[in-house]
MIBA-927532 format. One record per residue (C-alpha): x negated, y negated, z negated. Coordinates in steps of 0.25 Angstrom, whole numbers, plus 5000, padded with zeros to 4 digits. Layout:
<recs>
XYZ...
</recs>
This chain:
<recs>
500050005000498949914996498449885010499749835016500149745005500249595010499849534997498649445002497149484999496649454985495149424985494649464971493249434968492149524974491449634966490149584961489849724954488549754962488049614962488149574948487149474940486349524929487049424920488249324919488749224910489949294907490549434910491949454909492449594908493749624914494549554925495949554919496849454914495949384905494549424912494949364926495249234919493949224911493149264923493749154931493649044920492249074916491649074931492348934932491048894926490048904939488848924929489349044923489249184930490449264926490649414929491949484928491849634926493149724930493349864929494349874941494349814955495249734963496749724963497449794975498749734982499749824976499449744962499949614968501349674968502149654955503049764958501949864959501449834945501849974939501150044951499749984948499750034933498950164931498150144944496650124946496849974942497350014928496450054917497650164914497550154899498350244890498650244875498250354865499450434861499750394846501150474844501850344841501950274855501950304870502450444867503350444880502250414890501250514896500250574887500950484875500150364880500550224885499950164897499050044897498849984910497549894911497149834924495749884929495649784941495349634943496449564936496549674925497949704920498449574928498249654941499149774935500149714925501549654926501049514928502049454917501649314913502149294898501249204889501849264876502449194864501749054859501649124845500949234850499749144852499949054840499949174832498549204838498049074833498649104819497749224818496549134820496349134834496148974835496448924849497449034854498848974850499848954860499548814863498048854864498248964874499348894882498448814891497748944895498949014900499248894909497748884913497949014921499248974929499048924942500448934948501848954943503048984953504048864955505048944946504148944935503648804937505148754936505148814922504048734917504848644907503848654896502348584898501948664886502148794893501848754907500548684909499748764920498448694924498248764938497648904935497649024944498649124939499949124946501249144939502549174946503849234942504149374945505349394956506549434948507149574947508549574951508749644937508249514930509649434931510349554926509449564914509649414911511049434909510949534898509849454891510649324891511849404886510949444873510649304871509249294875508649174883508249194898506949114899506449024910505049064906504549174896503249084895504048964890504248904877505249024873504949164875506149234869507049274880507049334894506349284906505849314920504449304918503149254926502049344931500649334936501049324950500749244963501649244975502349374970500949454967500149474956499349374951498249444943497049374935496249434946496949364957497149234949495749224942494849304950495149274965494949134963493549154959493049264967492049174974491449104962489949134962489849134947490849254946490649404948491749514947491249654945492349754948492449894944491549864933491849944920491149874907490549974898490149884886489549744883488149754879488049684866486649654858486949734844486049654836486549514841487949564845487849484858488349534871487349544882487949614894489049704899488849844904489649884916489849994925489949944939490950034947490650184945489150154945488150064939488150024924487549884922487349784911487749644916487249534906487949394902487449264897488649214889489849314886490649434891492149414891492849554888494149544896494549684898495949684890496449744877495849884881494649864889494049754881494049824867493549954875492349854880492049794867492049934859491149994870490149874867490149894853491249794848492349864841492749944829491650014823492350144820492750164835491350114840490650214830491450324835491050294850489550274847489550134850488650034843489549934835489149794839490349724832491449794823492749734828494149784829494049794844495249884850496149844838497449764838497849824851499249774854500249794866501649764869502549884868503549914879504750004876505150074889506350154883507450054884508050104897509350064905510050094918510549994926511449994939511750144935512550214947512350104958511250184964510250074967509250174971507950114976507950154992506750204998506450085006506549994993505049994991504649955005505649845005505249794991503849794996504149715009504849615001503749594991502749585003503549485011504149405000503549444987504849474982505649594978505349714968503849714970503749564967504249584952504349664940505549694932504849664920504749524924506049484917505649484902506149444888505649414874506549434861506349434846506649564840507449584826506149604820505449484825504749404814504349284824505049194833504249254845504849374853504349514849504949584861504849574876505649654886505149704899506049764909505749884919506849924930506750054937507650054950508650164953507950284959506550204960505750324957504550264962504750144952505050224941503750314943502850184943503650134930503350274924501950284928501650144923502050184909501750334909503150384905503250534902503850614913505150644907505450494903505050454918506150574923507150514914506850374920507050434934508350494930508950354926508450284939509150384948510450324942510150174939509150074939508350074925507949964916506949974905507049854895505849864888505649804874504149764872503549734859502849594859502049594846501749734841501249764827500849894832499349884836498449984843496949994846495850024858494750124854493550184861493850324865492450334871491150254872491250274886491750144892492450224903493350294893494750214890494850164876495850224867497150144866498050154853499250074856499750074842501150064848502350054837501450084825502149974818503549994815503849844817503649864832504649974834505649894827505449774837505549874849506749934843507449794843506949784858507649914862508849854855508849734863508849814875510149884870510849754868510449704882511049824888512349804880512549664886513749634894512849604906512149734905513249824903514049764915513049834923512949954915511549944909511350074901510350124891509650254896508850364889507450374893507050514891505950514880505550654876505050614863506350544859507350644863507750684849508250554845509650494850509550394861509550244857509450274842508250204834507550334833507650354848507050214851505950224841505550354848505650294862504750174857503750264854503850344867504050244878503550114871502250074879501249974883501749834889500349834894499949714885498849774876498049664869497349634856496149734855495049624854495849534845495549384844495449334830494549254821493249314814494149324801495049414808494549564806495249624818494749514828493849544839493649414846493749274840494649164846493649134856493749274860492249304856492049454850491849434835490349454831489849474846489249374855489549354869490849444870492249384871493549454873494549384883495849464886497049514879496349594869496049464861497549444857497749464842499149484844499949524857500649414864502249414865502249444880501449504892499949494890499549454905499749304902499049294889497849374893497549284904497749164895496649234886495749234898495949084900495649044886494549144884493849084896493948944890493349004876492249054884492048924891492148844878490848924873490048914885490348774892489848654885490848574892492048654890
</recs>
């Protein structure tokens, strides 16, 4: 398919793997949501030589198409991480493990994710500052959200009624609204009947309510950080990208605790050490960044000792792992008996419409209509539940397969969904836990840098998380029972979950069991290199993102979040890249 897509040629930076310098001023590890931003901003300084190391290669044309998002996951462009089975969560998926996709490609996860652009709640960032992270309040970070944004489509510009929230300064990241699914107008009627607001913009002053969201899109195609931040600088003479380059460790002098170089394997062959004069910036994300630090001797002493790795600095690297838990067991039938089955030619027609008009099913996602509410257990004014929608069309077996493969459902559960779509369209209203008290951790499984680390999700280990999600399930029941939804025959359906068959459907016992079986990752892991002052015993980096007790190493990515934000982490991670870049410049530029 790729060769025939009329999507325009993307000219990514050339691969400098085999003509690298012996030394750079800065080395950035990871070309993802934050790393691409950092590489762009540091290379603005012409006197600085900047190297960006990326384990993957260039994005391919299929990544450009929003509607093919599901089909990119679990490909060669995904690290294909899985959680460690724990008998308490992910029980209804293959091998009792949840899938945690992470991008292994220029642009990182911004090249394979759902593209939703949601900042989170103002209180999220104000709480970071209250933890001792001076300079990270909402007022402090807002300019960095806006710094990235270069264009918004006309429909969004019309909504810019509050200067505090809309102050773009001409960046390079394009933001557009997704084209609307026909389903959305139908859902709005039920939402309004329940008394919730339909928001003009979920990134506006009020987050409580439902909205059609913006995405990192340009002309109906994906706008990854590779496209936004790397393409424009591909010809900078002071900037190199080394692709398919797997970082083995950071070489750190154990006496002075000063980082000196980065050890990396180029392709499948040569292992080399590359020096740097100023800093190495670790931007591998919430899984890769702690792994790289631990392999370099920065991490929990017990785990490093077990791996035979010399401890440079004993820090709680890998702890504080947080993620948004998404519940996929609230399933409804729509349009039952109308036989709106997907005809064989539908895919060809939809692709033609997309390629010629950038419209139709391939131009958008059913999850682009989202909402935020407060549960009955909320102790704060901010929302603690988000809702995502997944629509499975009647008789669309190919779409169902892509959806099932995305999350890794057990075969018997997939079979039950397949039976449902033979009779109707199927809607999954997925309550998503925004501020989990349950935390997990990342640990090294082996000192071999090519072995994946162990991911302990920690899902549902705190009872309060279960209670909030039960409120989320109750919301979907109330939504189903609205006059608007009942007028079209919306009906809750039982998803077959082998481990929950002993419970009566729709009882609390059943839902508690279902949460542990088909609750899964919303693909937003954060927190494993926690930001905090030196007085915080759990902190890995300080508020300037320097690793405590080690010279020459910073972490700039989602792993530095002390607490997860109330929304998808795409936009906040790009913001961290922008702010982190300025923090670096403040240290090294006299006139900054």
